Each structure stands twice: as structure tokens, then as C-alpha cells.
VEXPA-736095 format. One record per residue (C-alpha): residue number from 1; residue in three letters; y, z, x. Coordinates in steps of 0.05 Angstrom, whole numbers, plus 32768, in hexadecimal, padded with zeros to 4 digits. Each point is the difference from the previous one (the first is absolute). Example, Ala and Ser with C-alpha at 12.3 -4.5 7.8 and 13.67 -1.06 7.14 Angstrom:
{i->1	aa->ALA	north->7FA6	up->809C	east->80F6} .
{i->2	aa->SER	north->8045	up->7FF3	east->801B} .
This chain:
{i->1	aa->MET	north->8000	up->8000	east->8000} .
{i->2	aa->ILE	north->8044	up->7FEE	east->801A} .
{i->3	aa->THR	north->8038	up->8032	east->7FF4} .
{i->4	aa->LEU	north->8045	up->7FE2	east->7FFC} .
{i->5	aa->PRO	north->803B	up->8029	east->8017} .
{i->6	aa->MET	north->802A	up->801A	east->7FC6} .
{i->7	aa->LYS	north->8047	up->7FE4	east->8000} .
{i->8	aa->LEU	north->8032	up->8039	east->7FF7} .
{i->9	aa->PRO	north->803C	up->7FF4	east->7FD1} .
{i->10	aa->THR	north->8043	up->7FF7	east->8020} .
{i->11	aa->LEU	north->8038	up->8033	east->7FF6} .
{i->12	aa->GLY	north->8022	up->7FCF	east->7FD1} .
{i->13	aa->VAL	north->7FC2	up->7FFB	east->7FD5} .
{i->14	aa->ILE	north->7FF8	up->804C	east->8000} .
{i->15	aa->GLY	north->8049	up->8008	east->7FEC} .
{i->16	aa->TYR	north->7FF8	up->7FCE	east->7FC7} .
{i->17	aa->ILE	north->7FC0	up->8022	east->7FE7} .
{i->18	aa->ALA	north->8022	up->8044	east->8002} .
{i->19	aa->ALA	north->803D	up->7FE7	east->7FDB} .
{i->20	aa->ALA	north->7FD6	up->7FDF	east->7FCB} .
{i->21	aa->PHE	north->7FD6	up->803F	east->7FF8} .
{i->22	aa->LEU	north->803E	up->802C	east->7FF7} .
{i->23	aa->VAL	north->801D	up->7FD0	east->7FCC} .
{i->24	aa->ALA	north->7FBD	up->7FFD	east->7FDB} .
{i->25	aa->CYS	north->7FFB	up->804C	east->8000} .
{i->26	aa->SER	north->8046	up->8009	east->7FE6} .
{i->27	aa->ALA	north->7FF8	up->7FCF	east->7FC6} .
{i->28	aa->SER	north->7FF5	up->801E	east->7FBB} .
{i->29	aa->ARG	north->7FCB	up->7FCD	east->7FEE} .
{i->30	aa->ARG	north->7FD2	up->7FCF	east->8022} .
{i->31	aa->ASN	north->8022	up->7FBE	east->8010} .
{i->32	aa->PRO	north->7FE2	up->7FBF	east->7FE5} .
{i->33	aa->THR	north->7FDF	up->7FD3	east->8032} .
{i->34	aa->GLU	north->8033	up->7FDB	east->802A} .
{i->35	aa->PRO	north->8004	up->7FB8	east->7FE6} .
{i->36	aa->ILE	north->7FFA	up->7FC5	east->802E} .
{i->37	aa->PRO	north->803B	up->7FCF	east->7FFC} .
{i->38	aa->ALA	north->7FF1	up->7FBD	east->7FE3} .
{i->39	aa->VAL	north->8033	up->7FE1	east->802E} .
{i->40	aa->ARG	north->801B	up->8016	east->8045} .
{i->41	aa->ILE	north->8038	up->7FD9	east->8021} .
{i->42	aa->ASP	north->8014	up->800E	east->8048} .
{i->43	aa->LEU	north->804C	up->7FFC	east->7FFD} .
{i->44	aa->SER	north->8009	up->7FFE	east->804B} .
{i->45	aa->GLN	north->7FEE	up->7FB7	east->7FF8} .
{i->46	aa->HIS	north->803D	up->7FFA	east->7FD3} .
{i->47	aa->GLY	north->8032	up->8022	east->802E} .
{i->48	aa->LEU	north->7FF7	up->804A	east->7FF0} .
{i->49	aa->PRO	north->801A	up->8027	east->803D} .
{i->50	aa->LYS	north->7FC7	up->8023	east->8024} .
{i->51	aa->ASP	north->8022	up->8044	east->7FFD} .
{i->52	aa->PHE	north->8013	up->7FFB	east->7FB6} .
{i->53	aa->PHE	north->7FCF	up->8036	east->7FEB} .
{i->54	aa->SER	north->8009	up->802F	east->803A} .
{i->55	aa->PRO	north->800A	up->8048	east->7FE7} .
{i->56	aa->ASP	north->804C	up->8003	east->8001} .
{i->57	aa->ALA	north->8012	up->7FB6	east->7FFC} .
{i->58	aa->ASP	north->801B	up->8006	east->7FBA} .
{i->59	aa->THR	north->8027	up->8041	east->8009} .
{i->60	aa->LYS	north->801A	up->8005	east->8047} .
{i->61	aa->CYS	north->803F	up->7FD7	east->7FF5} .
{i->62	aa->ALA	north->7FFD	up->7FF6	east->7FB5} .
{i->63	aa->SER	north->8042	up->8024	east->7FF4} .
{i->64	aa->HIS	north->8027	up->7FCB	east->8025} .
{i->65	aa->ILE	north->7FD3	up->7FC2	east->8003} .
{i->66	aa->ILE	north->7FE9	up->7FDF	east->7FBF} .
{i->67	aa->GLY	north->7FB6	up->7FED	east->7FFE} .
{i->68	aa->TYR	north->7FD3	up->7FE1	east->7FCB} .
{i->69	aa->ARG	north->7FB9	up->8014	east->7FEF} .
{i->70	aa->PHE	north->7FE4	up->7FED	east->7FBC} .
{i->71	aa->VAL	north->7FC7	up->7FE1	east->7FD8} .
{i->72	aa->VAL	north->8010	up->7FE5	east->7FBA} .
{i->73	aa->TRP	north->7FD8	up->7FDC	east->7FCB} .
{i->74	aa->LEU	north->8026	up->7FC5	east->7FE2} .
{i->75	aa->ASN	north->7FCA	up->7FF4	east->7FCB} .
{i->76	aa->ASP	north->7FB6	up->8010	east->7FF7} .
{i->77	aa->GLU	north->7FEB	up->7FCD	east->8035} .
{i->78	aa->THR	north->8039	up->8001	east->8032} .
{i->79	aa->VAL	north->8016	up->8036	east->8031} .
{i->80	aa->ALA	north->803A	up->8002	east->8031} .
{i->81	aa->VAL	north->8004	up->8029	east->8040} .
{i->82	aa->GLY	north->8040	up->800B	east->8027} .
{i->83	aa->PHE	north->8013	up->801D	east->8043} .
{i->84	aa->ASN	north->8037	up->7FFB	east->8034} .
{i->85	aa->THR	north->7FF0	up->7FDA	east->803F} .
{i->86	aa->SER	north->8041	up->801A	east->801E} .
{i->87	aa->PRO	north->7FFF	up->8042	east->8027} .
{i->88	aa->ASN	north->7FFF	up->8042	east->7FDB} .
{i->89	aa->CYS	north->802E	up->801E	east->8035} .
{i->90	aa->ARG	north->8036	up->7FE5	east->802E} .
{i->91	aa->PRO	north->7FE2	up->7FE6	east->8041} .
{i->92	aa->SER	north->803C	up->801F	east->8024} .
{i->93	aa->PRO	north->803A	up->802B	east->7FE8} .
{i->94	aa->TYR	north->8032	up->7FC6	east->7FFD} .
{i->95	aa->GLN	north->7FD1	up->7FC8	east->7FE8} .
{i->96	aa->LYS	north->8005	up->7FFA	east->7FB5} .
{i->97	aa->VAL	north->7FC3	up->7FED	east->7FD7} .
{i->98	aa->ARG	north->8003	up->7FC0	east->7FD9} .
{i->99	aa->GLY	north->7FCD	up->8006	east->7FC8} .
{i->100	aa->ILE	north->7FCB	up->7FCE	east->7FEC} .
{i->101	aa->ALA	north->7FD2	up->800F	east->7FC6} .
{i->102	aa->ARG	north->7FC0	up->7FD7	east->7FFA} .
{i->103	aa->ILE	north->7FE1	up->7FF7	east->7FBA} .
{i->104	aa->LEU	north->7FBB	up->7FE3	east->7FF6} .
{i->105	aa->VAL	north->7FDF	up->7FEF	east->7FBD} .
{i->106	aa->PHE	north->7FB4	up->7FFD	east->7FF7} .
{i->107	aa->ASN	north->7FD1	up->7FF7	east->7FC5} .
{i->108	aa->THR	north->7FC7	up->8030	east->7FF2} .
{i->109	aa->GLN	north->7FD0	up->7FD5	east->8029} .
{i->110	aa->GLY	north->802C	up->800A	east->803D} .
{i->111	aa->SER	north->801D	up->7FBA	east->8005} .
{i->112	aa->ILE	north->8049	up->7FFF	east->8016} .
{i->113	aa->LYS	north->802E	up->7FDF	east->7FCD} .
{i->114	aa->ALA	north->8045	up->8008	east->801E} .
{i->115	aa->SER	north->8026	up->8020	east->8039} .
{i->116	aa->ARG	north->804A	up->800B	east->800F} .
{i->117	aa->ASP	north->802D	up->8024	east->8031} .
{i->118	aa->LEU	north->803F	up->8020	east->7FE5} .
{i->119	aa->PRO	north->8038	up->8016	east->802F} .
{i->120	aa->TYR	north->8025	up->803F	east->7FEE} .
{i->121	aa->ASP	north->8032	up->8031	east->801E} .
{i->122	aa->ALA	north->7FD2	up->8036	east->801B} .
{i->123	aa->ASP	north->802B	up->802A	east->802E} .
{i->124	aa->GLY	north->802B	up->8036	east->7FDF} .
{i->125	aa->GLY	north->801E	up->8016	east->8042} .
{i->126	aa->THR	north->8018	up->8047	east->7FF6} .
{i->127	aa->VAL	north->7FFC	up->7FFA	east->7FB4} .
{i->128	aa->LEU	north->7FC2	up->8019	east->7FDB} .
{i->129	aa->VAL	north->7FD8	up->7FC9	east->7FDD} .
{i->130	aa->ALA	north->7FCE	up->7FFE	east->7FC7} .
{i->131	aa->PRO	north->7FBA	up->7FE4	east->800D} .
{i->132	aa->GLY	north->7FF2	up->7FB8	east->7FED} .
{i->133	aa->GLU	north->7FDA	up->7FF4	east->7FC0} .
{i->134	aa->GLY	north->7FD5	up->7FCA	east->7FE1} .
{i->135	aa->LYS	north->7FE5	up->8008	east->7FB9} .
{i->136	aa->ALA	north->7FED	up->7FDB	east->7FC2} .
{i->137	aa->GLY	north->8039	up->7FDD	east->7FDD} .
{i->138	aa->PRO	north->8007	up->7FE2	east->7FBA} .
{i->139	aa->GLY	north->7FD7	up->7FC3	east->7FEC} .
{i->140	aa->GLY	north->7FCD	up->8006	east->8038} .
{i->141	aa->THR	north->8034	up->7FFE	east->8037} .
{i->142	aa->LEU	north->8004	up->8027	east->8041} .
{i->143	aa->LEU	north->803E	up->802C	east->8004} .
{i->144	aa->PHE	north->8019	up->8004	east->8048} .
{i->145	aa->ARG	north->8034	up->8037	east->8003} .
{i->146	aa->ILE	north->8039	up->7FF3	east->8030} .
{i->147	aa->GLU	north->8018	up->8043	east->801A} .
{i->148	aa->GLU	north->8045	up->800D	east->801B} .
{i->149	aa->ALA	north->8008	up->8001	east->804C} .
{i->150	aa->GLY	north->803E	up->7FEF	east->8027} .
{i->151	aa->GLU	north->802B	up->7FCF	east->7FD9} .
{i->152	aa->SER	north->7FCA	up->7FE7	east->7FD0} .
{i->153	aa->LYS	north->7FFD	up->8011	east->7FB6} .
{i->154	aa->SER	north->7FC9	up->8020	east->7FD9} .
{i->155	aa->GLY	north->7FDE	up->7FD0	east->7FD0} .
{i->156	aa->VAL	north->7FBF	up->7FE2	east->7FE8} .
{i->157	aa->LEU	north->7FDF	up->7FBE	east->800F} .
{i->158	aa->LEU	north->7FCA	up->7FE6	east->7FD0} .
{i->159	aa->LEU	north->7FCA	up->7FD2	east->801B} .
{i->160	aa->ASP	north->7FCB	up->7FDA	east->7FD9} .
{i->161	aa->ALA	north->7FB6	up->7FFD	east->8013} .
{i->162	aa->ASN	north->8011	up->7FC8	east->8032} .
{i->163	aa->LEU	north->8036	up->802D	east->801E} .
{i->164	aa->LYS	north->8038	up->7FD2	east->7FE8} .
{i->165	aa->ASP	north->8042	up->8020	east->7FEB} .
{i->166	aa->THR	north->8006	up->8009	east->7FB5} .
{i->167	aa->ALA	north->803D	up->802E	east->7FFD} .
{i->168	aa->ARG	north->802C	up->802C	east->802A} .
{i->169	aa->LEU	north->802D	up->8037	east->7FE6} .
{i->170	aa->ASP	north->802E	up->8023	east->8030} .
{i->171	aa->ARG	north->8002	up->8040	east->7FD8} .
{i->172	aa->PHE	north->7FE2	up->8045	east->800B} .
{i->173	aa->LEU	north->7FBE	up->8004	east->7FDA} .
{i->174	aa->GLU	north->7FFD	up->803E	east->7FD4} .
{i->175	aa->GLN	north->7FB7	up->7FF9	east->7FEA} .
{i->176	aa->THR	north->7FC9	up->7FD1	east->7FEB} .
{i->177	aa->THR	north->7FDC	up->800A	east->7FBE} .
{i->178	aa->PHE	north->7FB7	up->8016	east->7FFC} .
{i->179	aa->VAL	north->7FE1	up->7FC7	east->7FD8} .
{i->180	aa->ASP	north->8025	up->7FBF	east->8012} .
{i->181	aa->HIS	north->8023	up->8018	east->8040} .
{i->182	aa->ALA	north->8042	up->7FEB	east->7FE1} .
{i->183	aa->LEU	north->803E	up->800E	east->802B} .
{i->184	aa->VAL	north->8032	up->8035	east->7FEB} .
{i->185	aa->PHE	north->8046	up->8003	east->801F} .
{i->186	aa->GLN	north->8039	up->802F	east->7FF3} .
{i->187	aa->GLU	north->8045	up->7FE1	east->7FF9} .
{i->188	aa->GLY	north->8030	up->801E	east->8034} .
{i->189	aa->VAL	north->8000	up->8048	east->8019} .
{i->190	aa->VAL	north->800A	up->8033	east->7FC8} .
{i->191	aa->TRP	north->7FFE	up->804B	east->800F} .
{i->192	aa->THR	north->800D	up->801A	east->7FB9} .
{i->193	aa->GLY	north->7FFF	up->7FE4	east->7FBA} .
{i->194	aa->PRO	north->7FD9	up->7FC5	east->7FE4} .
{i->195	aa->ARG	north->7FE0	up->7FCD	east->802F} .
{i->196	aa->THR	north->7FEE	up->7FB8	east->7FF2} .
{i->197	aa->TYR	north->7FBE	up->7FE3	east->8016} .
{i->198	aa->ASP	north->7FE8	up->7FB7	east->8004} .
{i->199	aa->THR	north->7FB7	up->7FED	east->7FFA} .
{i->200	aa->PHE	north->7FE4	up->7FBE	east->801A} .
{i->201	aa->ASP	north->7FBA	up->7FE8	east->7FF0} .
{i->202	aa->GLY	north->7FD2	up->7FC3	east->7FFE} .
{i->203	aa->PHE	north->7FF5	up->7FC2	east->8029} .
{i->204	aa->PRO	north->8031	up->7FDF	east->8006} .
{i->205	aa->LEU	north->8029	up->8040	east->8002} .
{i->206	aa->VAL	north->802F	up->800D	east->7FC5} .
{i->207	aa->GLN	north->8028	up->803C	east->7FE9} .
{i->208	aa->THR	north->7FDB	up->8020	east->7FC6} .
{i->209	aa->ARG	north->8027	up->8040	east->7FF4} .
{i->210	aa->LYS	north->8045	up->801C	east->800B} .
{i->211	aa->LYS	north->800C	up->8047	east->7FE7} .
{i->212	aa->GLU	north->802D	up->803B	east->800A} .
{i->213	aa->GLU	north->7FDC	up->8041	east->800C} .
{i->214	aa->PHE	north->801F	up->8045	east->7FFB} .
{i->215	aa->TRP	north->7FD2	up->8032	east->8023} .
{i->216	aa->PRO	north->8005	up->8046	east->7FE2} .
{i->217	aa->VAL	north->8011	up->803B	east->802D} .
{i->218	aa->GLY	north->7FBF	up->801A	east->801B} .
{i->219	aa->THR	north->7FDE	up->7FBD	east->800B} .
{i->220	aa->MET	north->7FD0	up->8009	east->803A} .
{i->221	aa->ASP	north->7FDA	up->7FBE	east->8003} .
{i->222	aa->ARG	north->8005	up->7FBC	east->7FDD} .
{i->223	aa->LYS	north->7FD8	up->7FC1	east->7FFB} .
{i->224	aa->PHE	north->800E	up->7FBC	east->7FE0} .
{i->225	aa->GLY	north->7FD1	up->7FD6	east->7FD8} .
{i->226	aa->GLU	north->8008	up->7FB8	east->7FEC} .
{i->227	aa->HIS	north->8021	up->8017	east->7FBF} .
{i->228	aa->GLY	north->8014	up->8048	east->8006} .
{i->229	aa->VAL	north->8005	up->803F	east->802B} .
{i->230	aa->ALA	north->7FDD	up->8042	east->8009} .
{i->231	aa->TYR	north->801E	up->803D	east->8022} .
{i->232	aa->MET	north->7FF0	up->8049	east->8010} .
{i->233	aa->LEU	north->8033	up->8031	east->7FE1} .
{i->234	aa->CYS	north->7FFD	up->8046	east->801C} .
{i->235	aa->GLN	north->8020	up->8044	east->7FF7} .
{i->236	aa->GLN	north->8006	up->8032	east->803A} .
{i->237	aa->GLU	north->7FFE	up->804C	east->7FFC} .
{i->238	aa->LEU	north->803C	up->8015	east->802A} .
{i->239	aa->ARG	north->7FFD	up->8049	east->7FE7} .
{i->240	aa->SER	north->7FCA	up->8026	east->7FDB} .
{i->241	aa->ASN	north->7FF5	up->7FDD	east->7FBD} .
{i->242	aa->GLU	north->803E	up->7FD5	east->800A} .
{i->243	aa->TRP	north->7FEB	up->7FB7	east->7FFD} .
{i->244	aa->VAL	north->8034	up->7FC9	east->800E} .
{i->245	aa->TYR	north->8003	up->7FB5	east->800A} .
{i->246	aa->ASP	north->801E	up->7FEF	east->8043} .
{i->247	aa->ASN	north->8002	up->7FC2	east->802C} .
{i->248	aa->VAL	north->7FFC	up->802D	east->803E} .
{i->249	aa->VAL	north->7FB8	up->8013	east->8012} .
{i->250	aa->HIS	north->8000	up->804A	east->8010} .
{i->251	aa->ALA	north->7FCD	up->8019	east->8033} .
{i->252	aa->TYR	north->7FCB	up->8030	east->7FE5} .
{i->253	aa->ALA	north->8019	up->7FF9	east->7FB8} .
{i->254	aa->LYS	north->7FCA	up->7FFC	east->7FCB} .
{i->255	aa->ARG	north->8000	up->7FBF	east->7FD8} .
{i->256	aa->ARG	north->7FE9	up->7FEC	east->7FBB} .
{i->257	aa->CYS	north->8000	up->7FB6	east->7FF3} .
{i->258	aa->ARG	north->7FF0	up->7FCA	east->7FCD} .
{i->259	aa->MET	north->7FF3	up->7FB6	east->8007} .
{i->260	aa->VAL	north->802E	up->7FD5	east->7FD5} .
{i->261	aa->ALA	north->7FF1	up->7FB7	east->7FF0} .
{i->262	aa->GLU	north->8035	up->7FD1	east->7FE4} .
{i->263	aa->LEU	north->7FE4	up->7FBB	east->7FF1} .
{i->264	aa->ASP	north->802B	up->7FC6	east->7FE7} .
{i->265	aa->GLY	north->8002	up->7FFC	east->7FB4} .
{i->266	aa->GLN	north->7FD4	up->803E	east->7FF6} .
{i->267	aa->PRO	north->800E	up->8049	east->7FF3} .
{i->268	aa->SER	north->8000	up->802B	east->803F} .
{i->269	aa->TRP	north->7FC7	up->8031	east->8009} .
{i->270	aa->GLU	north->7FF0	up->8038	east->8030} .
{i->271	aa->VAL	north->7FC8	up->802C	east->8019} .
{i->272	aa->PRO	north->800C	up->8046	east->801F} .
{i->273	aa->LEU	north->7FDC	up->8012	east->8040} .
{i->274	aa->LYS	north->7FC9	up->8034	east->7FF8} .
{i->275	aa->GLU	north->800B	up->801E	east->8045} .
{i->276	aa->GLU	north->803F	up->8019	east->8022} .
{i->277	aa->GLY	north->801E	up->7FCE	east->8031} .
{i->278	aa->THR	north->8015	up->7FB7	east->8001} .
{i->279	aa->ALA	north->7FD5	up->7FC2	east->7FF7} .
{i->280	aa->VAL	north->8006	up->7FBD	east->8022} .
{i->281	aa->ILE	north->8003	up->7FC2	east->7FD3} .
{i->282	aa->THR	north->7FD7	up->7FC5	east->801A} .
{i->283	aa->GLY	north->8010	up->7FCB	east->7FCC} .
{i->284	aa->ILE	north->7FFF	up->7FE8	east->7FB7} .
{i->285	aa->LEU	north->7FC2	up->7FDB	east->7FE7} .
{i->286	aa->ALA	north->8001	up->7FC3	east->7FD3} .
{i->287	aa->ASP	north->7FF0	up->802A	east->7FC2} .
{i->288	aa->GLY	north->803C	up->802E	east->800D} .
{i->289	aa->SER	north->7FD8	up->803B	east->801B} .
{i->290	aa->VAL	north->8019	up->801F	east->8041} .
{i->291	aa->VAL	north->7FD8	up->800D	east->8040} .
{i->292	aa->GLY	north->8013	up->803A	east->802D} .
{i->293	aa->GLN	north->7FE7	up->803A	east->802A} .
{i->294	aa->VAL	north->8006	up->8045	east->7FE2} .
{i->295	aa->PRO	north->7FFC	up->8045	east->801F} .
{i->296	aa->ALA	north->7FBD	up->8024	east->7FF9} .
{i->297	aa->LYS	north->7FEB	up->8046	east->8012} .
{i->298	aa->GLY	north->7FD4	up->8007	east->803D} .
{i->299	aa->ARG	north->8011	up->7FBA	east->801A} .
{i->300	aa->LYS	north->8022	up->7FEF	east->8041} .
{i->301	aa->ASP	north->8022	up->7FC5	east->7FDF} .
{i->302	aa->ARG	north->800F	up->7FE5	east->7FBA} .
{i->303	aa->GLN	north->7FC9	up->7FE3	east->7FD3} .
{i->304	aa->PRO	north->8006	up->7FB9	east->7FE3} .
{i->305	aa->ALA	north->8009	up->7FFD	east->7FB5} .
{i->306	aa->ILE	north->8015	up->7FD0	east->7FC8} .
{i->307	aa->TRP	north->8031	up->8018	east->7FCC} .
{i->308	aa->LYS	north->7FF4	up->7FE1	east->7FBB} .
{i->309	aa->LYS	north->8032	up->7FF3	east->7FC8} .
{i->310	aa->ASP	north->7FDA	up->802E	east->7FD2} .
{i->311	aa->GLY	north->800C	up->803B	east->802F} .
{i->312	aa->ARG	north->7FBC	up->8001	east->8020} .
{i->313	aa->THR	north->7FF8	up->8003	east->804C} .
{i->314	aa->GLU	north->7FC3	up->7FDF	east->801F} .
{i->315	aa->THR	north->7FED	up->8020	east->8043} .
{i->316	aa->LEU	north->7FE2	up->7FCE	east->8030} .
{i->317	aa->PRO	north->7FC8	up->800A	east->8034} .
{i->318	aa->TRP	north->801E	up->8014	east->8043} .
{i->319	aa->ILE	north->7FF5	up->8019	east->8047} .
{i->320	aa->ALA	north->7FE4	up->8044	east->8014} .
{i->321	aa->GLN	north->802F	up->803B	east->7FF5} .
{i->322	aa->SER	north->800A	up->800B	east->804B} .
{i->323	aa->PHE	north->8019	up->7FB8	east->800A} .
{i->324	aa->CYS	north->8045	up->7FE4	east->7FF4} .
{i->325	aa->GLY	north->8011	up->7FB8	east->7FF0} .
{i->326	aa->ALA	north->8027	up->7FD2	east->7FD1} .
{i->327	aa->VAL	north->7FEB	up->7FC4	east->7FD8} .
{i->328	aa->GLU	north->800D	up->7FC7	east->8031} .
{i->329	aa->SER	north->7FDE	up->7FC4	east->7FE0} .
{i->330	aa->ALA	north->7FE8	up->7FF2	east->7FB9} .
{i->331	aa->THR	north->7FED	up->7FCB	east->7FCF} .
{i->332	aa->PRO	north->8036	up->7FEF	east->7FCC} .
{i->333	aa->ASP	north->7FDB	up->8026	east->7FC9} .
{i->334	aa->MET	north->7FF0	up->803B	east->802E} .
{i->335	aa->SER	north->7FB5	up->7FF6	east->7FF4} .
{i->336	aa->ARG	north->7FF8	up->8007	east->804C} .
{i->337	aa->TYR	north->802D	up->8021	east->8032} .
{i->338	aa->ALA	north->7FFF	up->8016	east->8049} .
{i->339	aa->THR	north->801E	up->8032	east->8030} .
{i->340	aa->PHE	north->8003	up->8012	east->8049} .
{i->341	aa->ALA	north->7FEE	up->804A	east->8000} .
{i->342	aa->ARG	north->8002	up->8035	east->8036} .
{i->343	aa->GLU	north->7FF2	up->804A	east->8007} .
{i->344	aa->ASP	north->8031	up->8006	east->8039} .
{i->345	aa->CYS	north->803E	up->7FD5	east->7FFE} .
{i->346	aa->ASN	north->8004	up->7FFF	east->804D} .
{i->347	aa->ARG	north->7FBC	up->7FDF	east->8008} .
{i->348	aa->ASP	north->7FFB	up->7FB7	east->8015} .
{i->349	aa->VAL	north->7FC2	up->7FF5	east->7FD4} .
{i->350	aa->GLY	north->7FF8	up->800C	east->7FB6} .
{i->351	aa->HIS	north->7FD8	up->7FE3	east->7FC6} .
{i->352	aa->TRP	north->800C	up->7FBF	east->7FDA} .
{i->353	aa->ILE	north->7FE6	up->8010	east->7FBA} .
{i->354	aa->ILE	north->7FFA	up->7FD2	east->7FC4} .
{i->355	aa->PHE	north->7FF5	up->801A	east->7FBA} .
{i->356	aa->ASP	north->7FE9	up->7FE2	east->7FBE} .
{i->357	aa->ARG	north->801B	up->8024	east->7FC3} .
{i->358	aa->THR	north->7FBB	up->8001	east->7FE1} .
{i->359	aa->SER	north->7FE1	up->802C	east->8037} .
{i->360	aa->GLN	north->8011	up->8041	east->8024} .
{i->361	aa->THR	north->7FDC	up->7FE5	east->803E} .
{i->362	aa->PRO	north->8029	up->7FCF	east->802A} .
{i->363	aa->ILE	north->7FE4	up->7FBA	east->800A} .
{i->364	aa->THR	north->801A	up->8000	east->8048} .
{i->365	aa->ASP	north->800C	up->803B	east->802E} .
{i->366	aa->ARG	north->8005	up->7FEF	east->804A} .
{i->367	aa->LEU	north->8023	up->8018	east->803E} .
{i->368	aa->PHE	north->8040	up->7FDA	east->800B} .
{i->369	aa->PRO	north->8036	up->8001	east->8037} .
{i->370	aa->ARG	north->8047	up->8015	east->7FF0} .
{i->371	aa->ASN	north->801B	up->7FC1	east->8020} .
{i->372	aa->GLY	north->7FD4	up->7FD3	east->7FD5} .
{i->373	aa->ARG	north->8013	up->7FE1	east->7FBE} .
{i->374	aa->ALA	north->7FD5	up->7FEF	east->7FC3} .
{i->375	aa->ALA	north->800A	up->7FE5	east->7FB9} .
{i->376	aa->LEU	north->7FD7	up->7FF3	east->7FC1} .
{i->377	aa->SER	north->7FFD	up->7FBA	east->7FE3} .
{i->378	aa->PRO	north->8021	up->7FF9	east->7FBB} .
{i->379	aa->ASP	north->7FBD	up->7FF9	east->7FDD} .
{i->380	aa->GLY	north->7FE3	up->803D	east->8025} .
{i->381	aa->LEU	north->7FC4	up->7FD9	east->801B} .
{i->382	aa->HIS	north->8015	up->7FFF	east->8049} .
{i->383	aa->TYR	north->8029	up->8028	east->8031} .
{i->384	aa->ALA	north->801D	up->7FE9	east->8042} .
{i->385	aa->SER	north->800F	up->8029	east->803D} .
{i->386	aa->PHE	north->802B	up->7FF3	east->803D} .
{i->387	aa->GLU	north->7FE5	up->802C	east->8037} .
{i->388	aa->ALA	north->7FE6	up->8000	east->8047} .
{i->389	aa->GLY	north->801B	up->7FBA	east->800D} .
{i->390	aa->GLU	north->7FDC	up->7FE1	east->7FC5} .
{i->391	aa->LEU	north->800A	up->7FEA	east->7FB8} .
{i->392	aa->ARG	north->7FC3	up->8018	east->7FD9} .
{i->393	aa->ILE	north->7FEE	up->7FED	east->7FB9} .
{i->394	aa->TYR	north->7FCF	up->802A	east->7FD8} .
{i->395	aa->ALA	north->7FDE	up->7FF1	east->7FBE} .
{i->396	aa->LEU	north->7FFF	up->8038	east->7FCB} .
{i->397	aa->PRO	north->7FD1	up->800B	east->7FC5} .
{i->398	aa->SER	north->8011	up->7FDD	east->7FBF} .
{i->399	aa->LEU	north->802D	up->8023	east->7FCF} .
{i->400	aa->PRO	north->7FE0	up->8024	east->7FC5} .
{i->401	aa->THR	north->8004	up->7FDB	east->7FBE} .
{i->402	aa->VAL	north->8028	up->8037	east->7FDF} .
{i->403	aa->VAL	north->8033	up->802F	east->8020} .
{i->404	aa->ASN	north->7FFC	up->8046	east->7FE2} .
{i->405	aa->SER	north->8048	up->8015	east->7FF1} .
{i->406	aa->ARG	north->7FEF	up->8044	east->7FE3} .
């Protein structure tokens, strides 16, 4: 009998095994089997800088140099990935960075459909800058957000699936809506009193709504739908049993809040929060119900919920109580939704978790790097990730025939 020498694991392998073991032990439930991507595309072949996913590449100079890092579904079969090929930091103290963002479009089989380089003003000098952003726009477009740096203006550029310009608006984007990703802009800068908002939707882009909104004193959060608004209205306890509405958020004050929905041509309706504290509004669904995240006892972060017109609140399946996370990607009807969740906000690795409203068990729960990006397809049958130098496309189980809304 021949005995072969046993190959000992390297320190890197030991470290990886130890980290995976610790994460597994800290999870509140067993994770589903890690899926194998249906498509993997090496983006170094398409100009992705080799150090793009180094641990601090997206944070080291982000306060002064604008970078782009996104993955966006344009429709059920088409996904775009974007990154800056220009440096994330100045090569030398006096050499300004001239930004170049590269956008690539692929189908779900991994075939490239379009590519484009967009120059932008990346270097803020001594002025703080906001991170670059790419997201879904109205009518299946890609919204490329132009952030302010130097002498440039904030604005949005809309690109079609072939990355051709469809519209540019040199205005500061207030929000996009949850269902159609319509664009909402505020007219001018208004500190007090009523404010006027313009909504643009469709392909080609047209203005669909212009309305003056007067936010009551005590409004904490607000979201626009295609045809209405929802906002969180809160009282604060400044002295014992003395509850007041105030636009100033007072530290340590108790709060009691209610969600108010005002839809065009319909009576307004509201739902009070069951727990003390504020909620975060995610968006307004097509049927007029409102999606948000509400405070819950024993939880590190808020729980997703849907407020109904009849006053009911549907609590949705969510992450373990020790984790924190926000709804980061969802189908337009909220039948499926995803989050990047962490137990420790300082960790570089968390969990990418996808839920179906019909089940308390997530359909995907996998380790995911903080500097990665991921998104659900509009039909909920795929998700794409931009991580470790690759674009990866995963298939998901078919949607149930009926979504239980109780």
C-alpha cells in the first residue's frame, strides 16, 4: 500500500474556514445551499481595474473623488454593470482625477449587448462629494446620476438598453418612485412653506405630475409614488406626557408616529405605528398600499411591512433579530425583496438575502462582500451580482402562483 503525504491547508485556507465557521455559528438559522451562478463574466476582460475590489478601494478617497459601482436590471432579460476606470484616488496631491465611467450591458445568457464610456467630473478638490450612482430609470432606462464636483452641475442622464442618450435633466433628483422608477424633482430651494414637485415618467420621458405639497410640522420621512405621496408624521415627548409636533429632531425624545398616505383623487388614509419610534417608508405600490420598515421589539433594525388602506399592516418575512439591513432591491409588487445584512456594521462581509413573501425561509442567503453590489430582476426570477471582479447572474425558483397578502 502506498501512503500519500497529506497536504496541509495554507494559512489563507485556514483563515477562510475559521471565518466561515464563525459566521455559520452566529447565524440564527441554517443557510440554504449556496447557488451556482448560471453566468460568470470576468470583467477584467472589459477594462475593470485590477484593484477595483481591494478592501478600501471604494472608501479610501470617496469623500473627495467620485466613483461608480453598480449593477442594474433594465428589464427581465437585460442587466447593466457600471464602474469607473479612472483612479479612485489622486495619483499625486496636485494631479486631479478626470473621471471615466464604463457601462456594459449583457443579456441573461452572458452575451454583451452594448458598452459605453462616460466622462465625468470626478475630483472635488477640497469639497466633499457624493458617491456616483446608477439605478433603474423610467421605461426600462438606466439612470446615470451626475454628481456635483468642481464646476459641474448635479443632474441625471437616462440611457436606453443600447446605452444611447434618451434624456438629460440638469436638476437635482429628489427621488425615484418604487414601481415605475419615475423621476421626482423639487422646484427651487424652499426652506419653509409649500413646495412644488415635478414627476417625469415613461419612455420617451414626459412630465406626468406637477403638484404643490405642504408637509405638516413633524414630518420625518416622505416618499413619492407615481400618483401620490406617503409620509411619516411624528410627535415627540419633550417633557413628561407633553407631546408636540416639531421639525427639529430632539435627541433621546420618545416618538409616536403614524403613516399618512395621500393619493391623487382619493381620500387620505393613515395607520398609526404599534411600537414607539419612527418608521422608514420604502415606496408606494400600484394598488396604493405603502411599503416601509417599522420598529419592532427585540430587533436590531426595523421590520419590513406593508400598510393597507383598510388599516391592516402586513408584516413581511425578514432577517434574524441580531442582523441589521434595509430593503435594497425588490420586484415592483414586493413579491420578492433583498437586503445586505450584517451583525456588525464594521465588517467587510455580510449576507445577501432574498425573501419571497410566501415563506419565512429566505430563498437565498449567502456571504457577500460589503464592496459588492447585487440586484433582483423585475420579475424576481434572477439576481445579478457585481463582486470579486465578475458579473454573476443567478437563476431563482419560480414565483408561487398566489401571493398570500394576509
